[in-house]
C-alpha positions in Angstrom: 34.7 19.2 17.7 32.0 20.4 20.0 30.0 21.6 17.1 30.3 18.6 15.3 29.1 16.6 18.4 26.2 19.2 18.7 25.4 18.8 15.2 25.2 15.1 15.4 23.3 15.0 18.7 20.6 17.3 16.8 20.3 14.8 14.2 20.0 12.0 16.6 17.0 14.1 18.3 15.5 14.3 14.8 15.7 10.8 14.4 14.0 10.0 17.5 11.4 12.5 16.6 10.9 10.8 13.3 10.4 7.2 14.8 7.8 8.4 17.2 6.0 10.3 14.3 6.3 6.9 12.3 4.7 5.2 15.2 1.7 7.4 15.5 1.2 7.4 11.6 1.6 3.5 11.3 -0.9 3.3 14.3 -3.4 5.4 12.4 -2.9 3.4 9.2 -3.6 0.1 11.0 -6.9 1.6 12.2 -7.7 2.6 8.9 -7.0 -0.5 7.3 -9.1 -2.3 10.0 -11.9 0.3 9.4 -12.0 -0.4 5.6 -11.9 -4.3 6.3 -15.0 -3.8 8.5 -17.0 -1.2 6.3 -16.6 -3.4 3.1 -17.2 -6.7 5.3 -14.0 -8.7 4.4 -13.6 -11.7 6.9 -9.8 -11.1 7.6 -6.7 -9.6 6.2 -3.1 -10.2 6.1 0.1 -8.2 5.4 2.9 -8.0 3.1 6.1 -6.0 2.9 7.0 -4.7 -0.5 9.8 -2.2 -1.9 12.4 -4.3 0.1 12.6 -8.0 1.7 11.1 -8.7 5.1 13.7 -9.7 7.5 13.5 -13.5 8.0 13.5 -15.2 11.2 15.6 -18.3 12.0 14.1 -21.2 14.0 15.6 -19.9 17.3 14.0 -17.0 16.8 17.1 -14.7 15.6 16.9 -12.3 12.7 19.0 -12.6 9.8 20.9 -9.5 9.3 24.2 -9.1 7.4 26.4 -6.3 6.4 25.4 -4.3 3.2 21.7 -5.5 3.6 19.2 -3.1 2.5 18.4 -0.4 5.3 15.0 -0.3 3.7 14.3 -4.0 5.1 14.0 -2.7 8.7 11.1 -0.2 7.4 8.1 -2.3 7.0 5.5 0.4 6.5 7.2 2.2 3.7 5.4 0.2 1.3 2.8 -2.3 2.6 -0.1 -4.4 1.3 -3.1 -5.1 3.2 -4.6 -8.2 1.7 -8.2 -8.9 2.4 -9.8 -12.4 2.2 -11.4 -13.2 -1.0 -15.2 -13.3 -1.0 -17.3 -15.8 -3.0 -20.1 -14.3 -4.9 -23.7 -15.8 -5.6 -22.9 -16.5 -9.0 -19.9 -18.6 -8.2 -17.3 -15.6 -9.1 -14.9 -14.3 -6.4 -13.3 -11.0 -5.8 -10.3 -9.9 -3.7 -8.9 -6.8 -2.6 -5.6 -5.6 -1.6 -4.7 -2.0 -0.6 -1.2 -0.6 -1.0 0.3 1.7 1.4 2.7 4.2 -0.4 4.1 6.2 2.4 6.5 8.1 -0.1 6.0 8.0 -3.9 9.4 9.8 -4.2 11.1 6.8 -6.0 8.2 6.4 -8.5 7.9 10.2 -9.1 11.7 10.1 -10.3 13.3 8.8 -13.2 15.7 6.7 -10.9 16.1 3.1 -11.2 17.8 2.4 -7.9 15.8 2.0 -4.9 18.9 2.7 -2.5 19.7 6.1 -4.1 17.3 8.2 -1.9 19.1 11.5 -3.5 17.6 10.4 -7.0 14.0 10.5 -5.7 11.7 13.2 -6.0 11.8 15.9 -3.4 9.7 15.1 -0.3 7.2 18.1 -1.2 7.0 16.9 -4.9 6.0 13.4 -3.8 3.1 12.2 -1.8 1.5 9.3 0.5 -1.3 7.4 -1.1 -3.5 4.1 -1.0 -3.9 2.1 -4.0 -6.9 -0.1 -4.2 -6.6 -3.3 -6.5 -9.6 -5.4 -6.8 -9.7 -8.6 -9.1 -12.8 -10.4 -9.9 -12.3 -13.7 -11.1 -14.7 -15.8 -13.2 -16.1 -19.0 -12.1 -13.5 -22.2 -12.4 -10.7 -19.6 -13.6 -7.6 -19.0 -12.1 -6.6 -15.7 -10.2 -4.3 -13.4 -12.3 -3.0 -11.2 -9.3 0.1 -10.2 -10.6 0.5 -7.6 -7.6 4.3 -7.1 -7.9 4.0 -6.1 -11.7 1.0 -3.6 -10.7 2.4 -1.9 -7.8 5.9 -1.0 -9.2 4.5 0.1 -12.3 5.2 4.0 -12.4 1.7 4.5 -14.1 -0.1 3.3 -11.1 2.5 4.2 -8.2 2.5 8.1 -8.8 0.3 10.6 -7.4 -0.8 11.2 -10.9 -2.7 8.1 -11.2 -6.5 8.0 -10.5 -8.1 4.8 -11.7 -7.8 2.0 -14.3 -9.6 -1.0 -15.5 -7.7 -3.9 -16.7 -9.3 -6.8 -18.6 -7.7 -10.0 -19.2 -8.3 -12.7 -21.9 -9.5 -15.0 -19.1 -12.4 -12.9 -18.1 -10.7 -11.4 -14.9 -11.3 -7.8 -14.4 -9.1 -5.6 -12.1 -10.0 -2.3 -10.8 -7.1 -0.1 -9.7 -7.9 3.0 -7.9 -5.8 5.7 -6.3 -6.4 7.8 -3.3 -4.2 10.4 -1.8 -3.9 9.6 1.9 -5.6 13.1 3.0 -8.8 11.5 1.5 -9.0 9.4 4.8 -8.7 12.3 7.2 -11.7 11.3 9.3 -14.5 8.7 9.4 -16.7 10.5 7.1 -14.2 11.5 4.4 -13.0 7.7 4.6 -16.7 6.6 4.1 -17.0 9.1 1.0 -13.8 7.7 -0.4 -15.1 4.1 -0.1 -18.5 5.0 -1.6 -16.5 6.5 -4.6 -14.4 3.3 -5.2 -17.6 1.3 -4.9 -19.5 3.5 -7.5 -16.5 2.9 -9.9 -16.8 -0.9 -9.3 -20.5 -0.8 -9.7 -20.1 1.1 -13.0 -17.8 -1.8 -14.2 -20.5 -4.5 -13.4 -18.8 -5.4 -10.0 -22.3 -5.1 -8.0 -21.9 -7.0 -4.9 -19.4 -4.6 -3.1 -21.0 -2.5 -0.7 -20.6 -0.7 2.7 -22.1 -2.4 5.8 
């Protein structure tokens, strides 16, 4: 019995370490998202939870929780979207940018179909952490496509193998998808280098107004 209690307490110590590590990690991710917003001169940004549902708040401030709800619902930063405010260009077109934070690509690297079956995920050292930049240019007087859910759950784009894609719609909208492993944002200079790489790719696809300030 004492051995089991010791093992359990060791596991709880690992949980405490994990929470503190996630705090430090997410603090750095928020700093990075704001850095990107500032360098690319977007007016503001919002966030959206993905992979699972956000926990809904009642009018009295209580959170709606229930038996058998997904534990993933409590972990907001596992897969998170930083949505930057749309920018109007001089020619009347608009562009918008979302950056998807994949803290763990394990589900997408596997053949599994159940997001709750973590045993079916690719092993931690065979998975990765990445950012997926999704930029859409909308022609004047056209509608946004912005099929974000379809894109971010597509294993072609969500894995570490993805690098870049250009999607052209019949409506004339252009979507640029560009993946970076998180180690490309090691410090300020490497982050700027990554942003310049993304901008150069946008320029190659005739999206000329995006630049670093």
